[in-house]
N, C-alpha and C positions, 0 to 999 in steps of 0.2 A: 524471341526477338533478340539479336544481338543488341547489348549496350551500345556499342559504337554507332550503330546506325539507326538506334531509337531519336527518333523526333522530339527536341528540345518543345515541349509543350509549355513551361512556363514560363511566366511573365513577370517574375520578381524581382527584375534588378539584380546586381550581385552586392550580395555582403559578405565582406571577410573581417571575421572575429578574431580577437587576439585575447589573451588574458596574462597577466602577472599576478604571482600569488607570494606572498613573502611572511616567514614566520607566523603560518597558520597551521597548528597542532604539528601533526609527522611532517607537513610541506615546510621548509627552509626557504628554497629559491626556485619558484617554477616559473618558467618563462614559456609559453608557447606564442609564436608570432603570426601563427595562423591554423585557427582550429578548423582543421580540413573535415568536409562532409562526412567522413566514415573517420574516425579514430578509435583507435586501441591502444589500451594502456593495461600493460602484464606487471606484476610484482608479488613479492611475498606478502604475506597477512600481516597487515599493521604498518605496511609500508606507506601508505598515504593514497592509494588508487582511486578506493571511495570518495576518498574524503575530496580529492581532485575532480572527480567526476558529480558530487553532490554540489560543491561551490560553481563549476561550471552552469550546472542545470539552476542553481537559484539565481543566479545573475543574467541565465537566457529568462527566466521568470520575470525577475525585475525589468530586463527590457520589453518582454510583452507588456508590462504594466505602463511602463512608459511611453508604448506605442498607443494604446487608449488613451491615457491622459493627454497627450498630444495629440489625437485624432478629435478628442471631444472639445477640446480648447482650440482646435483648429475649425471645427463645425459648431464656434460661438455659443459653446456650453462650459459658463466660467467655472463653476462649479465643480471640482474634480472629487471624483469618490474616494479616491486611493490616495492613503496616508500611509507612508512606510516606517516601522518602526522594524529597522533592519537588524537588531540583536533579537527582537522577537523571529524574524524570518529564518535567522541562526537558530534559534532556540528549538523551530517546531520541525528543522531540517537535521536537528542532532548534532550542529555542528558549535554550539554556543560556548564548549569548554576548551574548544580550540583556539577561541579568541585571545590575544595578548597583545598587551601595550604596544607591541612592534608591530604588530600583524597590519597588511597591507595590501588589497586588492584592487587591481585595475583591469575592469574588462572594457573593451573598445567593439565598436563596431563601425566600419569605415564601407560607404554607398561607394558604387561605380560613379556617380557623381562628384565625389571629393569629399561630402559633408559625412563628420566623424561622431559618433555619439560617443560619449565616455560615461562610466560608471565606476566611482572609485568608493570602497572603504578604507577612511583611515583615521586614527584619532577617535575612535570608538562613533565615527559620524558616517554618514552614505551622501556622497557628492555626487550630482548630474549634472549632463549638458543641458543647455536649453533644449525647448522643445522641438522635436524632428518633425522637418518640413513635410509637405503634403504628398512631395512627390516621393517620399521615402518612407511613408508609412506602410508598416507592415503589421498582418493581423496572424499569430504564431500560437502553437500547441506544444506546449512541455508534458513529456510525457518519463516517467521516472519508473524502471521494472525494479523493484527491490528484490535483493536475494533472499527473505521471506517469504517471496510468493507461493512457495509450496502450502502457505497456510490455506491459501485461497479454497481449496476444495471442501474444508472443512468448515471456515469462515461462511462459506455459501449456504452451507446447510441451515436449515431453519431454526434449529436448536442454538447454534453457536452464534449466529446473527443476532439474534435477540438476547443475549448475555451482556450485552452495553459495552464490552470490555474495550480498551484503546491501544491497539498497535502500533503506534507511529505512523507520524506522518504520511512518511513513503508507504507502507502498507494501504493505507487507507485512500491514498492516492490511486496507487495501480488495481486497487479493487475495483475503485470506479471507473476506470478504463476497462478493466475484465468484462464489466457490466454492461457499460455501452458496446464493448464488442462483441459481445454474446447476444444483444440484443438486435445486433444486425445478421451477422455469422453465423446461420444455425448450425453449420456443419463444416468442419475443417481438416483438410487433409494433414496428420504429423507425419509427412514421410521420413522424417529422421526416426521414426520409432514403427514405422509400417502401419500404424493405426488412423483413427479417426477421432476430431473432437463433436460431440452434439450438443447442444443447447436445445430443450424444449422446455414450452411453456404449460404446466397442468394447472389444474385447478387449486393445487398448493403451492403454488409457486412456480421459480423455475426449478429444473432436474439439468445436471450435467453429466453426461455418460461419454465413457470412451469405448468405441467401437472396433472391429476387425473392418479390414478395406470391403471385404465381401459380406460385412454384416451377419456373419454367423453366429457371434457371442457379443455379448457388452457388459459392461461392470459401471457401477457409477464411479463418478470421477474421483472421489477422495477414498476410493478403493484403489485406486491403480498404482502402478510404482510411483515410487518417489522420484525416479528420472521422468516419468511423463507429468506428474502433477507441477514438478516445476519448469518444464519446458513446453508445457502447452500453453502458458499465459504468453509466452513469450511470442510464440507463432499466429495465436489469437489476435493480440494488441496490436503486433507488427501489421498484420494483414491488414487488419481496419484502418491504421492510421494511411497505410500506404494507397487504398484504394476507395475505402467505404466512407471515410470521414469527411461530415459535411460541415464546411466553414459557417456556414448559415446558421445552423443551430447555434454552435457554441457563439458566434458574434452576437444573436440574438439574446442568449444567456448573460453575457459580459456587457454588453452595452444596453439595447435596447429594453432590457427590463429596468435598468438603473436608471435611464430617463423617464420612464414610465412612472417609476415609485417616486418622482420629484417632479413629476408633471411635468418636465420638459417636453415632451415629444413634438410642441407645436413651436419650442422655439430652436429644434434641432434642424440646421441648415448644413447635410453633411459634406463635409469637405473632398470627400470621392466616396462612390459607392461600392460597396462590399467588393462587388467584383474588380475592381480598379485596383484593391490592396494588394500589396504580395503578401503571400504566405509561405508558412514553411512548419513543416513538424520536427521536432528534435524528439529522439527516442534515447532514452539513457538505458543500457541494461547491466546488472550485477552479476558474474559471471555466470552466463550463459549457461556454460559446461556442467553446473549442478548435477551431480548424481548420474552424470550420461556417460556409457563407454565412447572411449576416443570415437571410434564410427560412428557412433550417431551426433558425436559433438561437429565431426566434420560434416556431416548431412545438414544439422541445424544452421551452420555456418552458410551453407549452400542455400537453404530457403531465406534465410533472413536477406541475402545481398541479391537474391532472385527477387522478392517481394519489395523490398526498399528502394534496389537503384535498377530494376531491368523491365519490372511489370507494374512500376508505382506509376499513380494517378495524380498523388501529391507531390511535393518538392521536400526531399525527405534529408534528414542529418543523422546518423547513427553512431553514439560512443558506445563502446563498450570496455569495461573493466574484468580483468581474468588472471587466474592464477596458470592458465593452461597453455605449456608449449604448442599442443595440435592446432589451437587455434590460429598462432601467430605462423605456424610453418605453413599451414592451410593458405594463408593470405598469397603466398608465394603462387601457388596454382592460380589465382583468379587474377593476378597481374599477368602472368603468361596468357591468361586464356584471352584476356583482354586485349594484349599484343597481337596473338595469332589470330584472334577473331574466331575462336574454336568456341563451340556448342558444349564443350564436354563437360566442361565446370560453369560456374556461375564465373561471370568477369567482373572484374573493377578496374576503375583505370589509376593508375601507379600516381598520376600528379594529384589526385583527390584524395590521397590517403596519408595518414599520419599513425605512426607507431612509436609508441615509448615504454621504456622500463622505468619504473620509480625505484630509485635506492636511494639511501639516505638523505633523504629530504629533497630529492634534485630527480630531475630526467633526462634519459640517457636517450638518443634520438636513434633506433632501429635502421631507418631507413640509410640505404645505403645510396649516396649522391651518385648521379648519374649511372647506376648500374641497375635499377629497376627492381630493385629486390629487397626484400626487408632481413636483416641481419637477426639469423637466428643462432647464431654460435654459442653465444653466453647460455642459451636456454638447454643446451646439451650438457654442462657441466656438471649435472648432478647425475645424470645417465655414466658419464665418463667416469665421474669421483666411485660409484657404484662397482665398474668395471676394474678399475685400478684396485680397490679395496678386496676385489675376489683373486686379482693376481697376487695380490699381496698376503691373503691367505691362505694362498699355494704354496709362494716360495717359504713360509714360515714351516708349513705341514712338511717340505722335503729337506730342510734343514734340521729339524727334528726327528726325523727318518735317520 
């Protein structure tokens, strides 16, 4: 189905996010006036692109908690289960070392009604707006697919999971999402590598397999190639959240179980039913291109856009950090496919796309205004330098002769 012609079935209202980050580790001054539904950030190693994405993910999580707190307060539950120790949240996210005396982060969400929610970190404290009004309440899911996801196949094996090791907040979060997704999706096509991912329940627990499309061979997930181990969780998790994630189950875990634990279910007077709340899923992916040949990177992006924005049942937002110029160049094909209403490639609306390059602690906007293109010229510098060096070597050889 063409994304242009896809009927908008979401009844979430319109939220516009922005973020200002100052003096936060490698990030000196970053200001995104509107975080688009699909945002891609490219930069060198250590430039701060993952730091930026983790920071946005953290503040989206705080916004989620603010929605739940406001929901309970508006529903006559005075006791809130949430106490924010913001420095601890930075620590869990691996960002504590980036905090300095002049660190300042301001995250804003503005609704179509004009209401604005501000969450601010400054002077080692977290400042928040008043409660979110009932009409703008949202229930959200924040997923972060970390770069060390290739450990999932080994961790999922019985011996590794019993070891009791801790591999960091983001790994354990993505592993939870992987487990949830594999409970629901038993077989997933990995079109970018021409294979299938299979999840099976046995008397020994879950088994994960990689199969050929025609099922003439299979191997254990942990014995598959590094590219498959890295990319299969991306495909599985994105498909699950796009079309199979049940907000009701998550809502019950987050809200109703808490009310039951404090014997307040009888006092609960919901300001809105879950069906009336806005709903949104945020997926963040670190370096989707890891261990993939350029052609497979191209195909993986095709899968992601089709799943998250063309075949999706849930309202999605996708944020990617990458080193790959192939991914950035592919965005122009998606834009043109949308403009021409072509189904040859995945389609994406230029007006809902943000693309940035991180350099020296700041962002360079790669969107060429009014031309419906992403500027990829700077991403060709390395190839040009190699070509110039090649020509230089030839000239030196000629002079010697």
